[in-house]
N, C-alpha and C positions, 0 to 999 in steps of 0.2 A: 571589626569582626567580633570582639569580645562582647560589645554592646548587643549585637544581633543575637548571639548565643544566649545572653541573659534574657532578652525579650522572648526568644523562642521557648526557653525553659519556663518563663512566667506564663506564657500562653498555654503550654501543656498543663502546668499546675492549675491554672484557672479553669480550664475545661474539665479536668479530672475532678476538681472540687465541685463544680456544678453538677456533673453526672452522679458522682457518689453522694453528694448532698441530697439530691432528689431521691435516690434509692434509700438512703439512710432515714430520711423523713418518713417514707412509706413503711420501712421495716421497724424503726425504733421510735418514731415520733419526733417532734420538733423541739423537745426540751433542751437538747444538747447538740452541738454541731459535729455529729459523728463523721460526716463526710469530710470535713476539714481535718479532723483528727486522723482518719484513715489515710488521706492523701499525704499529710505531713509525715506520718510514720513510714509509709511505703516509699515516699520520696527520699527520706533520710536514709533508709536502707539501701536504696540504689546509689545514692551519692557515696555512701561508705563503701559499697561494693566496687564502684568505679575507682575510687581513691586507692583502695587496697590492691586492685589489679594494676593500676599505674605504678604504685610504689613497688610491687613485686617485680614488675617488668624493669624498672630502673635498677633495682638491686641486682637482678640477673645480668643486665647489661654491664653494670660495674664489675661484677665478678668475672665475666667473660673477658672484658678489656684488661682487667688486672692480671688475669692468668696469661693472656696473650703477651702482655708487656713483660712479665717475668720469664716466660718461655723464650722471648726474643733475646734475653740476656743470659740464657742458659741456666736459669734458676728454676728448675722444674720440681725439685723436691719439696720446697716450702713456698710454692707460688703465691698463696693467698696470705701468708704471714707478713706483717710489716717488717721492714728493716729495723734493727734495734736503735739506730740513730733517728728514726722517724717516729718513735713512740713517745708520746707526751705523757710524762708521769707526774705532772704538776697537780693533777686532780685525782690521783690514785689514793685510795684509802689505805691506811696501814693494815698490815696483816695481823690477825689475832695471834698472840703468843701462846 
């Protein structure tokens, strides 16, 4: 399945490069591959957008599940705060005096 998605993404990118490349040559000339540049910039933007949406969704799911877990144990006041025994202070920086 992963391979098929990579192939599909490559096909979409190739078609977009071809179409934008033709338009860019008519508009700007053929000295620089503007079509490829545009497709890469636009594609990178969409990949970042999708990754950001997925990350936001995962964080939201985590907080919902953490809140539900704390509520099941009757800990509603500080539902999203970690228990003091679960805090790893080995990498904490010292406070400025």
